[in-house]
N, C-alpha and C positions, 0 to 999 in steps of 0.2 A: 777685419772680418775673420770669421772662424771657419777653418776647414771642416767639411762634413764628409762622413764616410759614404762613398759611392757604392753601387752594386759591385759584387765580387765575381770574377770569372776565373777559370783555370785553363791555361794553355799547356799542352803536353807535346813535346817534340820527340819524334821517332826519326832518327837521322839517316836511315838506310834506304837506298834506291837500288833497282836492278843495275842501272848505269846513270852516270851524271849527264844531264842534258847540257848542250853547249851554251844555252842562254841563262842557265840557272846560277844565281849567286847566293842561294840559301845554304845553310849549314847541312849539306847532305853528302853521303859517302856511298860509292858503289858497293853493292853486296859482294862479299868475297867469302864464299863458303856458307856454312850454316849460321844463321843469326842467333845471338845469345838472348833469345826471347825471355826466358824465365829470369835470367840474371838482370836483364835490363828493366823488366817490370819491378823486380825487387828494389833496384836502385831508384826508380821513379817514386815508389812509395816511401822509401827512406828520405828522398829529397823533399817530398811533400810534408812528411812528418817534421822535418827540420824547419819548415816555413810556417808552422801552425800559429806562431805568435802573430803573424800578419793577418790572420782571419778576423780577429776582433769581433767575435760573436756573430759573424755573418753566415749566411748560407751561400753555397755556390749556385748561381742561376744559369750559367752556361759553361760548357767545356768544349774546347776545340783540340782535336788530336791531329796534329799536322806533321809535316816532314820536309824532305824524305817522302817515303811511301808507307804510311801506316798499315795499308792493307797487305803488306808483306807479313805482318804479324797474324797469328792464328786468332780466331774469334775468342777462343778460350782464354788467351792471354789478355785480350782487350777487356773481357769480362772481369778477369782477376784485377786488372788495373782499376776499373770503375767500381767494383765491389770494395777494393781496398781504399780508394779515395772516399767513398761514401761512409766507410767506417771511421775515417778520420775527420771529415767535415760534412755536416748535413747538406743535402741537396734540396733545392726548391722542388715542390711537387711537380711543377711544369718545366723542369730543367730541359734546356736544349743541349744536346750532345752531338757535335758534328765530328765526323772522321773523313779525312781526305783519302781518296782512293784513285788508283790508276787502272783504267780499263785493261791494260796489258798484264796486270798482276793479279787481278781479282779472279778467284775461282767463283764462278757465278752462283754455285750452290751455296756459297757462304754468305750471300747477302742476307738471307733470313737469320743466319747464325750471328752476324754482327748486330742485327736488329734485336735479336733475343738477348744479346749481351748488354744491351742498354743504349746503343747508338740510335739516336732519333733522326739524324739528318746526315746524308752523304754529300760530299763535295767531290765530284768526279772530274779529274784533269783530262779533258778532251783536247783542248788547244786548237785543233782543226779537224775537219773531216776530209781533207785532201791527202792522198797518199804521198804525193810529192812534198807537201809542206810538213807532214809528220816525219818523213825521213830527214828533212833538213833540220828539224827541231830535235832530232835524236829520240823521238818517242818510240816506244816499243809496241804500241797497239795500232790497229788499223780502223778504218771507218766502221766496219761491221761490228767490231768489238766495242766501239764507243756507243753505238746504237743499242746493242744488247745490254750494256751496262746500265743505260738509262731505263730501258724497259724492265730490267730485273729490279732496279731500285723501286719502281712503281709497284711491281708485283709483291715485293717484300714488305710493303705497307709502311715505308718510312713516312714520317710526318711531313718531310720536305726533302728535296734534293737539289743540288746546284750543279750546273755544268760550267766549267772553266773554259773560256774561249778567248783566243788572242786574234788581233788583227794587226795590220802593218807588217806582215810576215815577209821573209825574203822573196822578192820577185812576185809578190801577191798582186793580182789584178783586182779591180773593183768587183767584177763578177764573181771571182773566187771568194772574196770576203763576204759578199751577200749570200752566196751559196752556203757558206758556213753558218750564217745566222738563220737562214731558212731551214737548214737541216737540224740545227739545234732546237729551234722553237717548235718544229714539227714533233719533237719528242716530248713537248709540253712540260719542261722543267718548271717548278714553281719559282726558281731563282736562277739567274744567269749572271755570271761574272764575265764581262766583255771588256778587255783592256788591250792597249797597244803594246806590242813588243818593244822593249827598250834594251839597249846594249849596256850592260853593267860591267864595271871593272872586275877583274879576276874571273872572267869567263872565257871560254873558247871563242865565242863570237867577238869578244873585245880584242883578242889577239889576232883573229882572222875575220874581220868584219864582213858580213854578207851584204848583198845589194838589197837595200830596203826601198819601198815605194817613196816617191818624192812627196814634198809637203802638200802639193795640190791634190794628189791621189789620196793621201792620208786624210785630208779634210773631207773629201768627197765620201770616202768610206765611213768616216765618223758621222757626218751629217745625215747620210741616208740610213746608216745603221740605227742611229737614234730615232729617226722617224719611223722606221720599220718596227722597232721594238715597242714604241709608244702605241702604234696602231694595233699591235697584238696584245695590248693590255699590260705590258711590263712598265712599271713605274721606276724611273731612275731615282734612287734614294741616296746614292753615294756616287762619287766620281766614276767608278767602274762597276757598280753593282745595280742590278735591275731585278725587280721582283713583282710577282702578282700580289695584289693587296693581301696583307696579313702574313706574307712569307719572307719578310726581311730577315736577314741573319742577325739574331739578337746578340751573338757574340761579337761580331764586328761592330755593331752599333755601340756596344760598351767601350770598345777601343776608341772609337771616334768621338764619343762623348766624355772622354777623359775619365772613364771608370777605372777600377782597380782590377788587376789580374795577377795571379800567381803564375810563374813560369817554371816548369820542371822539365828536365831532360837536357840533352847536349846543346849547349849554347842558347838555351831558352831565356827570354827576357821577361821580367816582371815589372809591374808598377804598383806601388802600394802607398796609400795615404795613412799618415799617423797623426790624427788630430791632436792627441794629447801632447805631442812634441812640436806641433806646427810644422811637420815635415812631409814631403813627398819624396819617396825614394824609388830608385830603379835598381833592379837586380839582374845579373847575368850569370848563368851557370857555366861550368867547365865545358868547353866546346867539343873536344875530340872524344869519340866513344871510349877509347882505351883509358884515357885519363879520367873520364867520368865514371866508368865502371870500377876503377881502382880507388876512387876518392873516398875519403872519410867526411870531408866537407865539400858539398857540391857547388857552393857559391864561389864563382871566380871574382866577382866584383859587385860592390854595392856603392851607389853614388846618390847624392841629393840633387833634386831639382830645386835650385835656389830660388828664392822668392821673386827676384827680378826676372827670372827666365820663365816663370809659370804662365804668364799671359800668352807669350809666343808659343810655348809648348801646347797649351790648351787650344789655341787657334789653329795651329798646324794640323791638329787632329780634327777639331770640330768643323773646320771649313770644308772638309771632304763631304760632309752631309748637305743635302739640299734643303733641309728644314730650317726654320728660323732659330736663332740662338737666343735662348732666354738669358737675360742679364743675371737673374738669380742663379742659374746653373753655372755661369762663369764665376760668380762670387763663391758659391759653395765648393766648386772643384778646385779653385786656385787659392782660396782664402784671401782674396784681394777685392777691393771695391771696383766696380765697373768704371769709376772715375779714372783709374790708372791708364785706361786705354782710350780715353775720351778724345785726345788729340789725334791719335792715329785713326780712329774711327771717323772723325770729322773730315780728315784729309781724304779718306776712302770714299766718303759720301760725296764730297766735292768732285771727285774723279768719276763718279757714277758707278762705283764698284759695290756700293752698299746702300741700303736704306735703314732707317731707324724709327722705332716707336718708343714710347716710355718704357716698355718692358722687353723689347726684342731688337736684335739686329738681323738683317736678312741680306744675303748676297743677291745682287742683280744678275741677269743673264751675262752681262759684261764681266761682273765680278767672278762668276764661275769660270770664265775663260782666262782670267788674269789673277788667279789666286796668289801666285808668287809676288805679284806687284803689291797686292794688298798686305801680304805678310811682311813685306820689306818696310812697311810703316812702323813695325814693332821691333825691329832689330836694333 
């Protein structure tokens, strides 16, 4: 089989936050003095310039500016980034450009400025509407600021906006979790990311674990939350993503469909298909801001996704989505015949995790609950 070029996205990492949250394992750094905004944007554009060989005559169809807290940067610098990127690589006419924002750092008059700079979609990190839970999570905003941020996003005429919401928080009751969903959905975001807090290594919560709800309470929260969101017209299209029809995050869809993405900025990851060499490569950029800003070569590491690993890597991403998997997509994105996974798929079908037609595979409700068991068939 021959690898085919998938759509191309761009991920931009801005690593600074006001302060590091105790649950966060992302490459983020607490702000210490004035941020080197102009110098960092210059470096991002030089980083992108160095990656142009990976574009292979494609246009960028989505951009995601993540962090850290990108809204710490002025709208004028975000515009300079986007204008500079467009000068290097053509954008699709209907490009989706998402920027993460923290309600505690946004100057709300700037919402329209970020929109004017070219951002089409905001992702607002709310996490909870409970003062107690926000304090435990180390968040710097309050409930009112979160509500105002969502309202201002609507007024600034963004094409879409997302609210990030967590459940399974320290000492969280069922009623508290449902209150968060009710408050979030009352703000009518077109997209909602609703996911369970997990304790990750190299975080403060890992060294000093908080008291989390037990499994029975977690299941009750999840089950009733799912029901509530469905009744309100939010379709679950990914493990932790819910959207009104037509408002799925196209950038994240490209990740989960094993598309390509350039990654620029501190510690940013990229994934690129090179059909002429029958290769799929992953790139990682220099992680620490000081090293990145001083670099001549921004790439820290490049590695190949070897052929025998491609089916598992594809499935680890693609099985996050609720939609059926086209066998042709598997073959185009991995460069391998669907026959290579026939045995593992058959075992999964026998266990009730999967169904199959001539053209597609589809997870069953049981399969969605036991994705790791299914993936173990391909290790």
